[in-house]
KEDREN-27395 format. One line per 3 residues: number of its first residue (from 0); their letters; for each residue y negated, x, z negated of C-alpha. Coordinates in Angstrom, 3 decimals. Example, Ala and Ser with C-alpha at 12.3 -4.5 7.8 and 13.67 -1.06 7.14 Angstrom:
2
0 = as = 4.500,12.300,-7.800 ~ 1.060,13.670,-7.140
***
This chain:
303
0 = mlg = -100.436,87.988,-54.062 ~ -100.176,88.277,-58.218 ~ -98.739,91.713,-57.726
3 = vfv = -101.399,93.256,-55.482 ~ -104.441,91.753,-57.710 ~ -102.537,93.047,-60.854
6 = nvl = -101.907,96.497,-59.134 ~ -105.670,96.831,-58.364 ~ -106.829,95.276,-61.811
9 = arg = -104.610,98.030,-63.323 ~ -105.677,100.881,-61.519 ~ -109.290,99.814,-62.230
12 = lar = -108.750,99.766,-65.982 ~ -106.855,103.133,-65.787 ~ -110.184,104.643,-64.731
15 = lsr = -111.756,103.769,-68.234 ~ -112.076,105.819,-71.032 ~ -110.289,104.856,-74.130
18 = pas = -113.428,103.841,-76.172 ~ -114.393,101.629,-73.186 ~ -111.041,100.202,-72.847
21 = lrl = -111.304,98.988,-76.212 ~ -114.564,97.585,-76.252 ~ -113.588,95.486,-72.882
24 = gar = -110.415,94.522,-75.086 ~ -112.615,93.328,-77.926 ~ -114.894,91.328,-75.683
27 = lgw = -112.200,89.645,-73.722 ~ -110.943,89.051,-77.188 ~ -114.022,87.287,-78.306
30 = fsg = -113.713,85.465,-74.852 ~ -110.515,83.956,-74.983 ~ -111.037,82.903,-78.937
33 = hvv = -114.530,81.452,-78.623 ~ -114.807,80.337,-74.936 ~ -111.345,79.626,-73.725
36 = ryr = -110.143,78.714,-76.949 ~ -106.682,79.205,-75.846 ~ -104.342,77.447,-78.852
39 = rat = -107.444,77.999,-81.286 ~ -106.767,74.937,-83.137 ~ -102.826,75.508,-83.657
42 = ala = -103.874,78.948,-84.936 ~ -106.312,77.870,-87.053 ~ -103.982,75.202,-88.469
45 = alr = -101.218,77.620,-89.296 ~ -103.271,80.015,-90.502 ~ -104.938,77.757,-93.240
48 = rsl = -101.434,76.324,-94.161 ~ -99.292,79.643,-94.206 ~ -102.217,81.814,-96.339
51 = pel = -104.336,79.224,-98.423 ~ -105.824,81.914,-100.783 ~ -107.545,83.150,-97.648
54 = sea = -111.116,81.990,-97.583 ~ -112.518,80.172,-94.248 ~ -114.613,83.230,-93.566
57 = evl = -111.377,85.532,-93.963 ~ -109.599,82.848,-91.898 ~ -111.956,82.956,-88.976
60 = atl = -111.953,87.112,-89.168 ~ -108.460,86.850,-89.003 ~ -108.523,84.629,-85.835
63 = dgm = -110.941,86.827,-84.195 ~ -108.717,89.748,-85.012 ~ -105.488,88.184,-83.185
66 = yrn = -107.528,87.141,-80.210 ~ -109.105,90.818,-80.347 ~ -105.719,92.674,-80.541
69 = lat = -103.768,90.100,-78.018 ~ -106.576,91.204,-75.391 ~ -106.806,94.658,-76.237
72 = nlv = -103.023,95.334,-76.177 ~ -103.323,93.651,-72.669 ~ -105.645,95.974,-70.994
75 = eil = -103.622,98.960,-72.606 ~ -100.343,97.643,-71.112 ~ -102.277,97.497,-67.982
78 = rae = -103.677,100.897,-67.840 ~ -100.353,102.043,-68.659 ~ -99.446,100.274,-65.352
81 = ggv = -102.197,101.805,-63.680 ~ -101.223,105.080,-64.541 ~ -103.398,106.324,-67.024
84 = edq = -103.026,109.304,-68.542 ~ -106.092,110.093,-71.002 ~ -103.839,109.141,-74.097
87 = pad = -104.137,111.641,-76.852 ~ -101.136,113.382,-78.595 ~ -101.789,111.222,-81.570
90 = ffs = -102.019,107.776,-80.118 ~ -98.776,106.870,-81.643 ~ -97.939,107.836,-85.367
93 = ydg = -94.970,106.931,-87.088 ~ -93.200,106.877,-90.331 ~ -89.010,106.775,-90.937
96 = eer = -88.091,107.769,-87.444 ~ -85.175,109.519,-89.111 ~ -83.588,105.982,-89.798
99 = iaa = -83.098,105.383,-86.327 ~ -80.893,108.777,-86.020 ~ -78.918,108.364,-89.036
102 = ala = -78.330,105.068,-87.805 ~ -76.941,106.054,-84.239 ~ -75.224,108.907,-86.213
105 = rgh = -72.913,106.394,-86.882 ~ -71.616,105.663,-83.487 ~ -72.350,102.232,-83.256
108 = gal = -75.720,101.574,-82.198 ~ -78.479,99.781,-83.844 ~ -80.106,96.283,-83.681
111 = ill = -84.047,96.694,-83.973 ~ -85.306,93.754,-85.680 ~ -89.102,93.306,-84.081
114 = ahy = -91.741,90.338,-84.424 ~ -94.692,89.499,-82.070 ~ -96.760,91.744,-84.234
117 = gsw = -99.204,94.264,-83.119 ~ -98.798,95.886,-79.671 ~ -94.990,94.836,-79.289
120 = ell = -94.254,95.871,-75.809 ~ -96.266,99.142,-76.540 ~ -93.730,99.836,-79.529
123 = amf = -90.814,99.397,-77.025 ~ -92.378,101.470,-74.254 ~ -92.912,104.353,-76.825
126 = aaq = -89.309,104.222,-77.965 ~ -88.015,104.368,-74.489 ~ -90.457,107.208,-73.803
129 = rgy = -89.053,109.274,-77.034 ~ -85.419,109.246,-75.269 ~ -83.643,106.367,-77.125
132 = klh = -81.241,104.319,-75.033 ~ -83.228,100.758,-75.226 ~ -82.563,97.479,-74.345
135 = iva = -84.492,94.205,-75.272 ~ -83.396,90.600,-75.616 ~ -86.165,88.558,-73.972
138 = kkf = -86.915,85.101,-72.537 ~ -88.006,85.016,-68.704 ~ -91.267,84.173,-68.393
141 = knv = -91.608,80.971,-66.736 ~ -93.680,82.188,-63.719 ~ -91.302,83.945,-61.634
144 = avn = -93.862,86.698,-60.138 ~ -95.262,87.485,-63.760 ~ -91.553,87.922,-64.973
147 = rlw = -90.889,90.180,-62.200 ~ -94.012,92.053,-62.514 ~ -93.680,92.282,-66.544
150 = nrl = -89.868,93.534,-65.876 ~ -90.755,96.114,-63.657 ~ -93.129,97.892,-65.860
153 = rer = -90.355,97.596,-68.560 ~ -87.745,99.517,-66.670 ~ -90.389,101.853,-65.108
156 = ygi = -90.587,103.058,-69.078 ~ -86.846,103.172,-69.182 ~ -86.626,99.786,-71.063
159 = kvi = -83.469,97.285,-69.934 ~ -83.995,93.601,-70.119 ~ -80.892,91.457,-71.727
162 = yah = -82.423,87.838,-71.073 ~ -81.599,85.561,-73.991 ~ -79.472,83.032,-72.610
165 = naa = -75.614,84.243,-72.856 ~ -76.806,87.717,-74.252 ~ -74.248,88.395,-76.608
168 = rpv = -71.507,90.307,-74.260 ~ -74.374,92.562,-72.500 ~ -75.786,93.109,-76.190
171 = lra = -72.194,94.012,-77.735 ~ -71.335,96.315,-74.672 ~ -74.762,98.209,-75.217
174 = lre = -73.835,98.598,-78.682 ~ -70.688,100.110,-78.044 ~ -72.763,102.606,-75.848
177 = nal = -75.029,103.519,-79.174 ~ -77.648,101.998,-77.771 ~ -80.556,100.465,-79.635
180 = igf = -81.365,96.706,-78.944 ~ -84.661,94.960,-79.540 ~ -84.592,91.360,-81.173
183 = mld = -87.436,89.284,-81.712 ~ -86.495,87.061,-84.609 ~ -90.388,85.217,-84.993
186 = qhr = -89.938,82.690,-82.039 ~ -89.188,79.030,-82.407 ~ -86.148,77.684,-81.427
189 = pra = -84.891,74.157,-80.290 ~ -82.860,72.365,-82.820 ~ -79.342,72.971,-81.375
192 = lgk = -79.958,76.850,-81.053 ~ -80.935,77.982,-84.599 ~ -80.777,77.157,-88.453
195 = fvt = -83.432,76.540,-90.857 ~ -84.999,79.466,-92.858 ~ -88.261,79.268,-94.922
198 = ffg = -91.424,81.323,-93.396 ~ -94.550,81.088,-95.529 ~ -93.214,78.101,-97.261
201 = rpa = -92.246,76.224,-94.300 ~ -88.899,75.722,-92.746 ~ -88.872,77.551,-89.358
204 = nts = -85.817,76.759,-87.112 ~ -84.624,80.328,-86.126 ~ -81.760,82.046,-84.082
207 = tgl = -79.030,83.443,-86.298 ~ -77.832,85.543,-82.937 ~ -79.107,88.965,-84.853
210 = ail = -77.124,88.626,-88.017 ~ -73.979,87.558,-86.091 ~ -74.113,90.567,-83.752
213 = ssq = -74.802,92.794,-86.586 ~ -71.621,91.564,-88.343 ~ -69.837,91.445,-84.967
216 = aqa = -70.376,95.178,-83.537 ~ -70.661,96.958,-87.375 ~ -74.384,97.801,-86.418
219 = pvi = -77.056,98.008,-88.763 ~ -80.731,96.115,-88.490 ~ -83.536,98.471,-88.802
222 = paf = -86.899,96.763,-89.258 ~ -89.904,98.329,-86.763 ~ -93.300,97.335,-86.607
225 = iir = -96.394,98.729,-85.123 ~ -100.299,97.921,-85.893 ~ -103.588,99.311,-84.795
228 = rad = -105.163,101.990,-86.275 ~ -108.632,102.236,-87.383 ~ -109.352,104.822,-84.747
231 = ggh = -107.668,102.420,-82.054 ~ -104.475,104.463,-81.907 ~ -100.851,102.741,-83.027
234 = qir = -99.400,103.263,-86.143 ~ -95.175,102.653,-86.206 ~ -93.104,102.207,-89.243
237 = vlp = -89.571,101.717,-89.382 ~ -88.360,100.426,-92.529 ~ -84.957,101.119,-94.190
240 = lie = -82.192,99.870,-92.531 ~ -80.113,96.639,-93.663 ~ -76.356,97.229,-93.536
243 = ppp = -74.163,94.718,-91.484 ~ -73.131,91.161,-93.089 ~ -69.678,91.358,-94.537
246 = dre = -68.384,88.414,-92.554 ~ -70.078,86.003,-90.200 ~ -69.171,82.602,-92.620
249 = pat = -72.345,80.291,-91.710 ~ -73.413,80.482,-95.579 ~ -73.594,84.631,-95.210
252 = vlr = -75.363,84.547,-91.459 ~ -77.826,82.073,-92.633 ~ -78.675,84.339,-95.928
255 = ytq = -78.976,87.233,-93.844 ~ -81.525,85.333,-91.152 ~ -83.753,84.299,-94.130
258 = ryt = -83.821,88.264,-95.521 ~ -84.924,89.246,-91.825 ~ -87.251,86.599,-91.614
261 = tii = -88.844,87.632,-95.223 ~ -89.107,90.840,-94.112 ~ -91.188,90.184,-90.982
264 = ene = -93.513,87.838,-93.471 ~ -93.968,90.402,-95.919 ~ -95.251,92.126,-92.901
267 = ira = -97.662,89.776,-91.544 ~ -99.235,88.771,-94.965 ~ -100.149,92.519,-95.082
270 = qpa = -102.100,92.541,-91.642 ~ -102.170,88.851,-90.510 ~ -104.412,89.830,-87.744
273 = ewl = -101.693,91.360,-86.115 ~ -99.418,88.416,-85.953 ~ -99.378,85.732,-82.772
276 = wih = -100.455,82.780,-84.761 ~ -100.905,80.826,-81.362 ~ -97.342,80.650,-81.435
279 = rrw = -96.121,76.990,-82.577 ~ -93.353,78.721,-84.838 ~ -93.016,75.298,-86.822
282 = ktq = -92.502,72.865,-83.772 ~ -89.055,71.831,-85.044 ~ -88.724,70.510,-88.640
285 = pqp = -85.262,69.524,-90.450 ~ -84.006,66.159,-90.741 ~ -82.251,64.544,-93.801
288 = gdt = -79.050,66.642,-94.188 ~ -79.889,69.970,-92.733 ~ -79.831,72.982,-94.859
291 = vat = -83.013,75.215,-95.439 ~ -82.285,78.667,-96.634 ~ -85.034,79.680,-98.931
294 = pep = -85.885,83.698,-99.892 ~ -83.425,85.829,-102.344 ~ -85.320,86.616,-105.545
297 = agr = -87.144,89.845,-105.542 ~ -84.641,92.900,-105.704 ~ -81.592,90.597,-104.917
300 = dpv = -79.146,91.698,-102.340 ~ -78.459,88.647,-100.055 ~ -74.283,89.075,-100.285
***
C-alpha cells in the first residue's frame, strides 16, 4: 500500500516544474518546522550549544533553512522516482572530481567521507550516474516497506547498499574491485560501537570503522559534500584525499577518526542550515576513564 501511494505521489511531483517543486519544498519545510515541529526542541538546543556565536535570529533562520532543505530534498528525490526529466544540464556543478580519478588510479578503491549534509542521497545518485562503481554503507530503516522502497530507488541509479551491520567483509571486497564506498560519519553510535571524538566542542561517540578499513585496504579517504546553490541546483565539492592511517593501533585510529570528524564540522560551520540538526548526535556521553580525542592543531598531520 505504501509503495502504491509513493508511486502515485512521485509521478505527480514529477509533473511539477522545477520552480514549483522548490516552492513546494519550502512550504513543506515551513509546515514541518512550525506546525509539526518534528524534533524542533532537539535541533534548537543543538544549534544554540554548538554555534553560540549566532544570534537568536540567526539560529532560528538556520533552523528554518534546515527544515526547508530537508523537505526540498525529499521532493527532489520523489520527483526522480517519478521519472522527472526536466533537470537542466547544470543541475549539478562540481569541483575536485579529478581527485577521485587519481585515487582510483591506485587500484585500491576509495572511501568517501560523507555526512547528512545537503542532499546526500542526490550526491550518491549523481556519482552513480557518472559511471562510478558506488556502494554505500547504510543502516536499515526501521519500517520494512520504507527500507525496501528507498533501496529500490538507490539500486535504480546503480547504487549498491551494504548494511552497516557486519559491513567489513563486503566493503573490503568492493575496495579490491576498485569501487567507491560511501561512509557516513556524523551519526551517533551506541557506546559499545564507537569511540569518543570532539564534535563542536563536545564528546560524540563515533564509528572508527572508516579509519580501520582505510588502513586495512590501503584505500584513501576522500571527503565529498553537496550544498544547494542559490539557483536551486547543487554544488558538489570533492576535497583533497586523506592517506590511509599507517597502522590500526587504537590511538592512531582515534586520531584519524577525529580528523575526519573535524572536516565534517568545518563544512557544517560554513553552511549550518545544510546539516541534520534534528539528529541526536551527542546522545551518548563518556564515563569516567573514557578517552576523548581532540582536534589536532591547525596545520598538523594526525600521524
